[in-house]
PDB file of the backbone (N, CA, C, O) and the ligand in Angstrom, with CONECT records:
HET     ZN  A 101       1
ATOM      1  N   MET A   1     113.285  63.931 139.412  1.00  0.00           N
ATOM      2  CA  MET A   1     114.531  63.591 140.134  1.00  0.00           C
ATOM      3  C   MET A   1     115.242  62.513 139.325  1.00  0.00           C
ATOM      4  O   MET A   1     114.608  61.543 138.911  1.00  0.00           O
ATOM      5  N   ASN A   2     116.552  62.663 139.090  1.00  0.00           N
ATOM      6  CA  ASN A   2     117.264  61.666 138.288  1.00  0.00           C
ATOM      7  C   ASN A   2     117.703  60.505 139.172  1.00  0.00           C
ATOM      8  O   ASN A   2     117.671  60.596 140.399  1.00  0.00           O
ATOM      9  N   PRO A   3     118.123  59.387 138.514  1.00  0.00           N
ATOM     10  CA  PRO A   3     118.455  58.165 139.269  1.00  0.00           C
ATOM     11  C   PRO A   3     119.510  58.422 140.344  1.00  0.00           C
ATOM     12  O   PRO A   3     119.577  57.666 141.313  1.00  0.00           O
ATOM     13  N   LEU A   4     120.333  59.459 140.206  1.00  0.00           N
ATOM     14  CA  LEU A   4     121.379  59.719 141.208  1.00  0.00           C
ATOM     15  C   LEU A   4     120.828  60.527 142.368  1.00  0.00           C
ATOM     16  O   LEU A   4     121.530  60.860 143.322  1.00  0.00           O
ATOM     17  N   GLY A   5     119.493  60.842 142.242  1.00  0.00           N
ATOM     18  CA  GLY A   5     118.895  61.561 143.356  1.00  0.00           C
ATOM     19  C   GLY A   5     118.994  63.074 143.186  1.00  0.00           C
ATOM     20  O   GLY A   5     118.489  63.827 144.018  1.00  0.00           O
ATOM     21  N   GLY A   6     119.646  63.522 142.105  1.00  0.00           N
ATOM     22  CA  GLY A   6     119.760  64.958 141.861  1.00  0.00           C
ATOM     23  C   GLY A   6     118.458  65.503 141.278  1.00  0.00           C
ATOM     24  O   GLY A   6     117.605  64.755 140.800  1.00  0.00           O
ATOM     25  N   LEU A   7     118.333  66.818 141.333  1.00  0.00           N
ATOM     26  CA  LEU A   7     117.161  67.467 140.758  1.00  0.00           C
ATOM     27  C   LEU A   7     117.352  67.629 139.256  1.00  0.00           C
ATOM     28  O   LEU A   7     118.462  67.881 138.789  1.00  0.00           O
ATOM     29  N   THR A   8     116.293  67.486 138.522  1.00  0.00           N
ATOM     30  CA  THR A   8     116.365  67.755 137.091  1.00  0.00           C
ATOM     31  C   THR A   8     115.170  68.610 136.675  1.00  0.00           C
ATOM     32  O   THR A   8     114.124  68.624 137.323  1.00  0.00           O
ATOM     33  N   LEU A   9     115.369  69.313 135.581  1.00  0.00           N
ATOM     34  CA  LEU A   9     114.296  70.123 134.996  1.00  0.00           C
ATOM     35  C   LEU A   9     114.029  69.553 133.608  1.00  0.00           C
ATOM     36  O   LEU A   9     114.940  69.439 132.788  1.00  0.00           O
ATOM     37  N   ARG A  10     112.769  69.197 133.354  1.00  0.00           N
ATOM     38  CA  ARG A  10     112.446  68.648 132.047  1.00  0.00           C
ATOM     39  C   ARG A  10     112.065  69.772 131.106  1.00  0.00           C
ATOM     40  O   ARG A  10     111.207  70.595 131.425  1.00  0.00           O
ATOM     41  N   LEU A  11     112.704  69.808 129.944  1.00  0.00           N
ATOM     42  CA  LEU A  11     112.425  70.833 128.942  1.00  0.00           C
ATOM     43  C   LEU A  11     111.774  70.154 127.748  1.00  0.00           C
ATOM     44  O   LEU A  11     112.306  69.184 127.208  1.00  0.00           O
ATOM     45  N   SER A  12     110.625  70.668 127.343  1.00  0.00           N
ATOM     46  CA  SER A  12     109.912  70.108 126.208  1.00  0.00           C
ATOM     47  C   SER A  12     109.393  71.257 125.365  1.00  0.00           C
ATOM     48  O   SER A  12     108.544  72.030 125.811  1.00  0.00           O
ATOM     49  N   TYR A  13     109.905  71.370 124.139  1.00  0.00           N
ATOM     50  CA  TYR A  13     109.495  72.500 123.295  1.00  0.00           C
ATOM     51  C   TYR A  13     109.711  72.133 121.832  1.00  0.00           C
ATOM     52  O   TYR A  13     110.316  71.109 121.513  1.00  0.00           O
ATOM     53  N   THR A  14     109.209  72.981 120.961  1.00  0.00           N
ATOM     54  CA  THR A  14     109.351  72.769 119.515  1.00  0.00           C
ATOM     55  C   THR A  14     110.029  73.980 118.912  1.00  0.00           C
ATOM     56  O   THR A  14     109.673  75.117 119.222  1.00  0.00           O
ATOM     57  N   ILE A  15     111.005  73.741 118.050  1.00  0.00           N
ATOM     58  CA  ILE A  15     111.636  74.846 117.337  1.00  0.00           C
ATOM     59  C   ILE A  15     111.451  74.624 115.841  1.00  0.00           C
ATOM     60  O   ILE A  15     111.241  73.498 115.388  1.00  0.00           O
ATOM     61  N   THR A  16     111.532  75.709 115.084  1.00  0.00           N
ATOM     62  CA  THR A  16     111.444  75.618 113.625  1.00  0.00           C
ATOM     63  C   THR A  16     112.836  75.818 113.064  1.00  0.00           C
ATOM     64  O   THR A  16     113.463  76.851 113.296  1.00  0.00           O
ATOM     65  N   ASP A  17     113.325  74.826 112.321  1.00  0.00           N
ATOM     66  CA  ASP A  17     114.657  74.940 111.715  1.00  0.00           C
ATOM     67  C   ASP A  17     114.651  76.133 110.760  1.00  0.00           C
ATOM     68  O   ASP A  17     113.784  76.240 109.892  1.00  0.00           O
ATOM     69  N   ARG A  18     115.630  77.032 110.929  1.00  0.00           N
ATOM     70  CA  ARG A  18     115.574  78.283 110.155  1.00  0.00           C
ATOM     71  C   ARG A  18     115.900  78.084 108.680  1.00  0.00           C
ATOM     72  O   ARG A  18     115.637  78.965 107.862  1.00  0.00           O
ATOM     73  N   PHE A  19     116.470  76.937 108.336  1.00  0.00           N
ATOM     74  CA  PHE A  19     116.758  76.690 106.924  1.00  0.00           C
ATOM     75  C   PHE A  19     115.671  75.849 106.275  1.00  0.00           C
ATOM     76  O   PHE A  19     115.117  76.206 105.236  1.00  0.00           O
ATOM     77  N   THR A  20     115.382  74.723 106.914  1.00  0.00           N
ATOM     78  CA  THR A  20     114.401  73.808 106.322  1.00  0.00           C
ATOM     79  C   THR A  20     112.975  74.189 106.697  1.00  0.00           C
ATOM     80  O   THR A  20     112.028  73.674 106.103  1.00  0.00           O
ATOM     81  N   LYS A  21     112.799  75.099 107.689  1.00  0.00           N
ATOM     82  CA  LYS A  21     111.481  75.479 108.204  1.00  0.00           C
ATOM     83  C   LYS A  21     110.762  74.266 108.805  1.00  0.00           C
ATOM     84  O   LYS A  21     109.559  74.307 109.064  1.00  0.00           O
ATOM     85  N   GLU A  22     111.514  73.199 109.018  1.00  0.00           N
ATOM     86  CA  GLU A  22     110.942  71.994 109.630  1.00  0.00           C
ATOM     87  C   GLU A  22     110.777  72.214 111.129  1.00  0.00           C
ATOM     88  O   GLU A  22     111.632  72.827 111.768  1.00  0.00           O
ATOM     89  N   LYS A  23     109.693  71.719 111.684  1.00  0.00           N
ATOM     90  CA  LYS A  23     109.484  71.825 113.128  1.00  0.00           C
ATOM     91  C   LYS A  23     110.180  70.642 113.812  1.00  0.00           C
ATOM     92  O   LYS A  23     109.998  69.489 113.422  1.00  0.00           O
ATOM     93  N   VAL A  24     110.972  70.948 114.829  1.00  0.00           N
ATOM     94  CA  VAL A  24     111.714  69.919 115.560  1.00  0.00           C
ATOM     95  C   VAL A  24     111.263  69.953 117.025  1.00  0.00           C
ATOM     96  O   VAL A  24     111.357  70.984 117.690  1.00  0.00           O
ATOM     97  N   SER A  25     110.772  68.803 117.517  1.00  0.00           N
ATOM     98  CA  SER A  25     110.371  68.746 118.932  1.00  0.00           C
ATOM     99  C   SER A  25     111.524  68.231 119.782  1.00  0.00           C
ATOM    100  O   SER A  25     112.214  67.279 119.418  1.00  0.00           O
ATOM    101  N   LEU A  26     111.711  68.871 120.900  1.00  0.00           N
ATOM    102  CA  LEU A  26     112.774  68.467 121.820  1.00  0.00           C
ATOM    103  C   LEU A  26     112.181  68.176 123.188  1.00  0.00           C
ATOM    104  O   LEU A  26     111.260  68.857 123.639  1.00  0.00           O
ATOM    105  N   ASP A  27     112.712  67.172 123.828  1.00  0.00           N
ATOM    106  CA  ASP A  27     112.254  66.782 125.160  1.00  0.00           C
ATOM    107  C   ASP A  27     113.454  66.186 125.886  1.00  0.00           C
ATOM    108  O   ASP A  27     113.862  65.063 125.587  1.00  0.00           O
ATOM    109  N   TYR A  28     114.011  66.907 126.816  1.00  0.00           N
ATOM    110  CA  TYR A  28     115.202  66.410 127.524  1.00  0.00           C
ATOM    111  C   TYR A  28     115.239  67.008 128.920  1.00  0.00           C
ATOM    112  O   TYR A  28     114.464  67.908 129.242  1.00  0.00           O
ATOM    113  N   THR A  29     116.125  66.511 129.727  1.00  0.00           N
ATOM    114  CA  THR A  29     116.221  67.027 131.094  1.00  0.00           C
ATOM    115  C   THR A  29     117.561  67.720 131.300  1.00  0.00           C
ATOM    116  O   THR A  29     118.579  67.337 130.724  1.00  0.00           O
ATOM    117  N   VAL A  30     117.531  68.737 132.126  1.00  0.00           N
ATOM    118  CA  VAL A  30     118.737  69.465 132.524  1.00  0.00           C
ATOM    119  C   VAL A  30     118.890  69.285 134.033  1.00  0.00           C
ATOM    120  O   VAL A  30     117.931  69.444 134.788  1.00  0.00           O
ATOM    121  N   GLU A  31     120.098  68.955 134.456  1.00  0.00           N
ATOM    122  CA  GLU A  31     120.319  68.755 135.881  1.00  0.00           C
ATOM    123  C   GLU A  31     120.396  70.100 136.610  1.00  0.00           C
ATOM    124  O   GLU A  31     120.904  71.088 136.081  1.00  0.00           O
ATOM    125  N   LEU A  32     119.884  70.104 137.817  1.00  0.00           N
ATOM    126  CA  LEU A  32     119.967  71.300 138.667  1.00  0.00           C
ATOM    127  C   LEU A  32     120.845  70.971 139.864  1.00  0.00           C
ATOM    128  O   LEU A  32     120.747  69.880 140.425  1.00  0.00           O
ATOM    129  N   VAL A  33     121.702  71.904 140.258  1.00  0.00           N
ATOM    130  CA  VAL A  33     122.473  71.733 141.477  1.00  0.00           C
ATOM    131  C   VAL A  33     122.170  72.917 142.387  1.00  0.00           C
ATOM    132  O   VAL A  33     121.756  73.984 141.933  1.00  0.00           O
ATOM    133  N   THR A  34     122.386  72.702 143.678  1.00  0.00           N
ATOM    134  CA  THR A  34     122.115  73.784 144.614  1.00  0.00           C
ATOM    135  C   THR A  34     123.408  74.180 145.323  1.00  0.00           C
ATOM    136  O   THR A  34     124.268  73.344 145.603  1.00  0.00           O
ATOM    137  N   THR A  35     123.520  75.476 145.604  1.00  0.00           N
ATOM    138  CA  THR A  35     124.633  75.942 146.436  1.00  0.00           C
ATOM    139  C   THR A  35     124.030  76.756 147.574  1.00  0.00           C
ATOM    140  O   THR A  35     123.078  77.507 147.363  1.00  0.00           O
ATOM    141  N   PRO A  36     124.581  76.613 148.781  1.00  0.00           N
ATOM    142  CA  PRO A  36     124.016  77.369 149.912  1.00  0.00           C
ATOM    143  C   PRO A  36     124.277  78.867 149.725  1.00  0.00           C
ATOM    144  O   PRO A  36     125.359  79.269 149.296  1.00  0.00           O
ATOM    145  N   CYS A  37     123.271  79.687 150.053  1.00  0.00           N
ATOM    146  CA  CYS A  37     123.444  81.138 149.965  1.00  0.00           C
ATOM    147  C   CYS A  37     124.029  81.658 151.272  1.00  0.00           C
ATOM    148  O   CYS A  37     123.819  81.071 152.333  1.00  0.00           O
ATOM    149  N   HIS A  38     124.772  82.775 151.185  1.00  0.00           N
ATOM    150  CA  HIS A  38     125.451  83.358 152.335  1.00  0.00           C
ATOM    151  C   HIS A  38     124.489  83.659 153.482  1.00  0.00           C
ATOM    152  O   HIS A  38     124.808  83.454 154.653  1.00  0.00           O
ATOM    153  N   PHE A  39     123.309  84.148 153.116  1.00  0.00           N
ATOM    154  CA  PHE A  39     122.345  84.509 154.163  1.00  0.00           C
ATOM    155  C   PHE A  39     121.250  83.467 154.313  1.00  0.00           C
ATOM    156  O   PHE A  39     120.129  83.777 154.715  1.00  0.00           O
ATOM    157  N   GLY A  40     121.594  82.221 153.985  1.00  0.00           N
ATOM    158  CA  GLY A  40     120.615  81.146 154.164  1.00  0.00           C
ATOM    159  C   GLY A  40     119.907  80.845 152.858  1.00  0.00           C
ATOM    160  O   GLY A  40     119.930  81.639 151.917  1.00  0.00           O
ATOM    161  N   GLY A  41     119.279  79.688 152.823  1.00  0.00           N
ATOM    162  CA  GLY A  41     118.571  79.296 151.611  1.00  0.00           C
ATOM    163  C   GLY A  41     119.532  78.668 150.616  1.00  0.00           C
ATOM    164  O   GLY A  41     120.728  78.522 150.870  1.00  0.00           O
ATOM    165  N   LEU A  42     118.969  78.305 149.484  1.00  0.00           N
ATOM    166  CA  LEU A  42     119.753  77.628 148.443  1.00  0.00           C
ATOM    167  C   LEU A  42     119.649  78.378 147.122  1.00  0.00           C
ATOM    168  O   LEU A  42     118.608  78.952 146.802  1.00  0.00           O
ATOM    169  N   ARG A  43     120.729  78.367 146.363  1.00  0.00           N
ATOM    170  CA  ARG A  43     120.714  78.939 145.011  1.00  0.00           C
ATOM    171  C   ARG A  43     120.729  77.774 144.025  1.00  0.00           C
ATOM    172  O   ARG A  43     121.558  76.870 144.137  1.00  0.00           O
ATOM    173  N   TYR A  44     119.820  77.796 143.069  1.00  0.00           N
ATOM    174  CA  TYR A  44     119.771  76.732 142.072  1.00  0.00           C
ATOM    175  C   TYR A  44     120.571  77.117 140.851  1.00  0.00           C
ATOM    176  O   TYR A  44     120.516  78.259 140.394  1.00  0.00           O
ATOM    177  N   ARG A  45     121.309  76.171 140.328  1.00  0.00           N
ATOM    178  CA  ARG A  45     122.091  76.411 139.101  1.00  0.00           C
ATOM    179  C   ARG A  45     121.835  75.278 138.108  1.00  0.00           C
ATOM    180  O   ARG A  45     121.635  74.128 138.498  1.00  0.00           O
ATOM    181  N   PHE A  46     121.844  75.618 136.833  1.00  0.00           N
ATOM    182  CA  PHE A  46     121.708  74.621 135.788  1.00  0.00           C
ATOM    183  C   PHE A  46     123.079  74.013 135.492  1.00  0.00           C
ATOM    184  O   PHE A  46     124.097  74.702 135.539  1.00  0.00           O
ATOM    185  N   VAL A  47     123.091  72.733 135.191  1.00  0.00           N
ATOM    186  CA  VAL A  47     124.314  72.094 134.712  1.00  0.00           C
ATOM    187  C   VAL A  47     124.193  72.013 133.194  1.00  0.00           C
ATOM    188  O   VAL A  47     123.279  71.370 132.677  1.00  0.00           O
ATOM    189  N   CYS A  48     125.108  72.661 132.479  1.00  0.00           N
ATOM    190  CA  CYS A  48     125.028  72.723 131.015  1.00  0.00           C
ATOM    191  C   CYS A  48     124.919  71.310 130.421  1.00  0.00           C
ATOM    192  O   CYS A  48     125.762  70.457 130.702  1.00  0.00           O
ATOM    193  N   PRO A  49     123.901  71.062 129.615  1.00  0.00           N
ATOM    194  CA  PRO A  49     123.682  69.699 129.071  1.00  0.00           C
ATOM    195  C   PRO A  49     124.480  69.390 127.812  1.00  0.00           C
ATOM    196  O   PRO A  49     124.346  68.316 127.225  1.00  0.00           O
ATOM    197  N   LEU A  50     125.314  70.346 127.404  1.00  0.00           N
ATOM    198  CA  LEU A  50     126.002  70.166 126.129  1.00  0.00           C
ATOM    199  C   LEU A  50     127.158  69.181 126.232  1.00  0.00           C
ATOM    200  O   LEU A  50     127.825  69.089 127.263  1.00  0.00           O
ATOM    201  N   PHE A  51     127.383  68.445 125.143  1.00  0.00           N
ATOM    202  CA  PHE A  51     128.568  67.588 125.050  1.00  0.00           C
ATOM    203  C   PHE A  51     129.508  68.212 124.027  1.00  0.00           C
ATOM    204  O   PHE A  51     129.086  68.566 122.926  1.00  0.00           O
ATOM    205  N   ILE A  52     130.773  68.347 124.386  1.00  0.00           N
ATOM    206  CA  ILE A  52     131.780  68.872 123.467  1.00  0.00           C
ATOM    207  C   ILE A  52     132.803  67.774 123.246  1.00  0.00           C
ATOM    208  O   ILE A  52     133.446  67.328 124.196  1.00  0.00           O
ATOM    209  N   ASN A  53     132.962  67.339 122.031  1.00  0.00           N
ATOM    210  CA  ASN A  53     133.843  66.200 121.717  1.00  0.00           C
ATOM    211  C   ASN A  53     133.515  65.014 122.602  1.00  0.00           C
ATOM    212  O   ASN A  53     134.400  64.371 123.166  1.00  0.00           O
ATOM    213  N   GLU A  54     132.208  64.736 122.711  1.00  0.00           N
ATOM    214  CA  GLU A  54     131.699  63.607 123.504  1.00  0.00           C
ATOM    215  C   GLU A  54     131.987  63.732 124.998  1.00  0.00           C
ATOM    216  O   GLU A  54     131.798  62.780 125.756  1.00  0.00           O
ATOM    217  N   LYS A  55     132.440  64.899 125.411  1.00  0.00           N
ATOM    218  CA  LYS A  55     132.640  65.105 126.855  1.00  0.00           C
ATOM    219  C   LYS A  55     131.582  66.078 127.372  1.00  0.00           C
ATOM    220  O   LYS A  55     131.364  67.128 126.768  1.00  0.00           O
ATOM    221  N   PRO A  56     130.923  65.740 128.480  1.00  0.00           N
ATOM    222  CA  PRO A  56     129.894  66.660 128.998  1.00  0.00           C
ATOM    223  C   PRO A  56     130.533  67.962 129.460  1.00  0.00           C
ATOM    224  O   PRO A  56     131.592  67.947 130.087  1.00  0.00           O
ATOM    225  N   CYS A  57     129.903  69.068 129.160  1.00  0.00           N
ATOM    226  CA  CYS A  57     130.412  70.375 129.541  1.00  0.00           C
ATOM    227  C   CYS A  57     130.334  70.575 131.056  1.00  0.00           C
ATOM    228  O   CYS A  57     131.318  70.983 131.674  1.00  0.00           O
ATOM    229  N   LEU A  58     129.216  70.301 131.641  1.00  0.00           N
ATOM    230  CA  LEU A  58     128.979  70.345 133.093  1.00  0.00           C
ATOM    231  C   LEU A  58     129.176  71.714 133.738  1.00  0.00           C
ATOM    232  O   LEU A  58     129.270  71.802 134.963  1.00  0.00           O
ATOM    233  N   ARG A  59     129.240  72.795 132.937  1.00  0.00           N
ATOM    234  CA  ARG A  59     129.355  74.132 133.544  1.00  0.00           C
ATOM    235  C   ARG A  59     128.095  74.413 134.345  1.00  0.00           C
ATOM    236  O   ARG A  59     126.991  74.075 133.919  1.00  0.00           O
ATOM    237  N   ARG A  60     128.263  75.033 135.506  1.00  0.00           N
ATOM    238  CA  ARG A  60     127.098  75.356 136.348  1.00  0.00           C
ATOM    239  C   ARG A  60     126.797  76.836 136.200  1.00  0.00           C
ATOM    240  O   ARG A  60     127.635  77.684 136.505  1.00  0.00           O
ATOM    241  N   VAL A  61     125.617  77.134 135.738  1.00  0.00           N
ATOM    242  CA  VAL A  61     125.275  78.525 135.444  1.00  0.00           C
ATOM    243  C   VAL A  61     123.877  78.863 135.962  1.00  0.00           C
ATOM    244  O   VAL A  61     123.051  77.985 136.214  1.00  0.00           O
ATOM    245  N   GLY A  62     123.647  80.158 136.111  1.00  0.00           N
ATOM    246  CA  GLY A  62     122.343  80.618 136.578  1.00  0.00           C
ATOM    247  C   GLY A  62     121.329  80.738 135.451  1.00  0.00           C
ATOM    248  O   GLY A  62     120.121  80.732 135.686  1.00  0.00           O
ATOM    249  N   LYS A  63     121.833  80.848 134.213  1.00  0.00           N
ATOM    250  CA  LYS A  63     120.940  80.977 133.050  1.00  0.00           C
ATOM    251  C   LYS A  63     121.413  80.072 131.922  1.00  0.00           C
ATOM    252  O   LYS A  63     122.611  79.848 131.752  1.00  0.00           O
ATOM    253  N   LEU A  64     120.471  79.561 131.164  1.00  0.00           N
ATOM    254  CA  LEU A  64     120.806  78.820 129.945  1.00  0.00           C
ATOM    255  C   LEU A  64     120.339  79.635 128.738  1.00  0.00           C
ATOM    256  O   LEU A  64     119.385  80.406 128.841  1.00  0.00           O
ATOM    257  N   TYR A  65     120.999  79.470 127.614  1.00  0.00           N
ATOM    258  CA  TYR A  65     120.680  80.223 126.399  1.00  0.00           C
ATOM    259  C   TYR A  65     120.403  79.269 125.244  1.00  0.00           C
ATOM    260  O   TYR A  65     120.902  78.144 125.221  1.00  0.00           O
ATOM    261  N   LEU A  66     119.615  79.723 124.302  1.00  0.00           N
ATOM    262  CA  LEU A  66     119.432  78.986 123.054  1.00  0.00           C
ATOM    263  C   LEU A  66     120.316  79.671 122.019  1.00  0.00           C
ATOM    264  O   LEU A  66     119.962  80.741 121.524  1.00  0.00           O
ATOM    265  N   PRO A  67     121.469  79.071 121.679  1.00  0.00           N
ATOM    266  CA  PRO A  67     122.362  79.727 120.721  1.00  0.00           C
ATOM    267  C   PRO A  67     121.693  79.838 119.352  1.00  0.00           C
ATOM    268  O   PRO A  67     120.872  78.999 118.983  1.00  0.00           O
ATOM    269  N   ARG A  68     122.058  80.895 118.595  1.00  0.00           N
ATOM    270  CA  ARG A  68     121.497  81.106 117.258  1.00  0.00           C
ATOM    271  C   ARG A  68     121.717  79.850 116.410  1.00  0.00           C
ATOM    272  O   ARG A  68     122.842  79.374 116.261  1.00  0.00           O
ATOM    273  N   GLY A  69     120.635  79.332 115.867  1.00  0.00           N
ATOM    274  CA  GLY A  69     120.757  78.143 115.021  1.00  0.00           C
ATOM    275  C   GLY A  69     120.858  76.857 115.820  1.00  0.00           C
ATOM    276  O   GLY A  69     120.915  75.769 115.248  1.00  0.00           O
ATOM    277  N   GLY A  70     120.881  76.980 117.164  1.00  0.00           N
ATOM    278  CA  GLY A  70     120.976  75.786 117.990  1.00  0.00           C
ATOM    279  C   GLY A  70     119.599  75.245 118.329  1.00  0.00           C
ATOM    280  O   GLY A  70     118.579  75.823 117.955  1.00  0.00           O
ATOM    281  N   SER A  71     119.585  74.129 119.043  1.00  0.00           N
ATOM    282  CA  SER A  71     118.293  73.547 119.409  1.00  0.00           C
ATOM    283  C   SER A  71     118.196  73.247 120.898  1.00  0.00           C
ATOM    284  O   SER A  71     117.098  73.171 121.450  1.00  0.00           O
ATOM    285  N   ILE A  72     119.360  73.075 121.557  1.00  0.00           N
ATOM    286  CA  ILE A  72     119.273  72.839 122.999  1.00  0.00           C
ATOM    287  C   ILE A  72     119.783  74.051 123.763  1.00  0.00           C
ATOM    288  O   ILE A  72     120.625  74.809 123.283  1.00  0.00           O
ATOM    289  N   LEU A  73     119.251  74.208 124.962  1.00  0.00           N
ATOM    290  CA  LEU A  73     119.656  75.313 125.821  1.00  0.00           C
ATOM    291  C   LEU A  73     120.997  74.973 126.448  1.00  0.00           C
ATOM    292  O   LEU A  73     121.190  73.879 126.978  1.00  0.00           O
ATOM    293  N   VAL A  74     121.918  75.920 126.381  1.00  0.00           N
ATOM    294  CA  VAL A  74     123.271  75.672 126.913  1.00  0.00           C
ATOM    295  C   VAL A  74     123.696  76.837 127.795  1.00  0.00           C
ATOM    296  O   VAL A  74     122.998  77.846 127.898  1.00  0.00           O
ATOM    297  N   ALA A  75     124.868  76.677 128.438  1.00  0.00           N
ATOM    298  CA  ALA A  75     125.424  77.732 129.282  1.00  0.00           C
ATOM    299  C   ALA A  75     125.809  78.907 128.387  1.00  0.00           C
ATOM    300  O   ALA A  75     125.578  78.836 127.180  1.00  0.00           O
ATOM    301  N   GLY A  76     126.349  79.917 128.890  1.00  0.00           N
ATOM    302  CA  GLY A  76     126.621  81.166 128.207  1.00  0.00           C
ATOM    303  C   GLY A  76     127.687  81.083 127.145  1.00  0.00           C
ATOM    304  O   GLY A  76     127.930  80.019 126.576  1.00  0.00           O
ATOM    305  N   SER A  77     128.290  82.147 126.892  1.00  0.00           N
ATOM    306  CA  SER A  77     129.139  82.436 125.726  1.00  0.00           C
ATOM    307  C   SER A  77     130.313  81.481 125.573  1.00  0.00           C
ATOM    308  O   SER A  77     130.274  80.590 124.725  1.00  0.00           O
ATOM    309  N   ALA A  78     131.376  81.656 126.395  1.00  0.00           N
ATOM    310  CA  ALA A  78     132.639  80.952 126.148  1.00  0.00           C
ATOM    311  C   ALA A  78     132.424  79.458 126.020  1.00  0.00           C
ATOM    312  O   ALA A  78     131.855  78.856 126.930  1.00  0.00           O
ATOM    313  N   THR A  79     132.830  78.863 124.990  1.00  0.00           N
ATOM    314  CA  THR A  79     132.834  77.411 124.691  1.00  0.00           C
ATOM    315  C   THR A  79     131.462  76.810 124.878  1.00  0.00           C
ATOM    316  O   THR A  79     131.279  75.652 124.505  1.00  0.00           O
ATOM    317  N   THR A  80     130.493  77.497 125.419  1.00  0.00           N
ATOM    318  CA  THR A  80     129.078  77.141 125.660  1.00  0.00           C
ATOM    319  C   THR A  80     128.878  75.970 126.580  1.00  0.00           C
ATOM    320  O   THR A  80     127.741  75.585 126.851  1.00  0.00           O
TER     321      THR A  80
HETATM  322 ZN    ZN A 101     128.287  74.255 128.228  1.00  0.00          ZN2+
END
């Protein structure tokens, strides 16, 4: 749980840089938000952890992707 009381998911993994073949370890948290479902219950969504021009993206998505050549999981296609 983050200091603001929101839910977070901790991601910890290692990737191999495709050029240098160097192993890079990553350990960071992604915020989760919930939206009420029509028939009850809650739907969890990831808040995109990416910063674009030093501004947080904050897109809320159901899935995160590892872009080709990237290292952190981000929201989908457009602007990521
Ligand atoms: Zn994004």
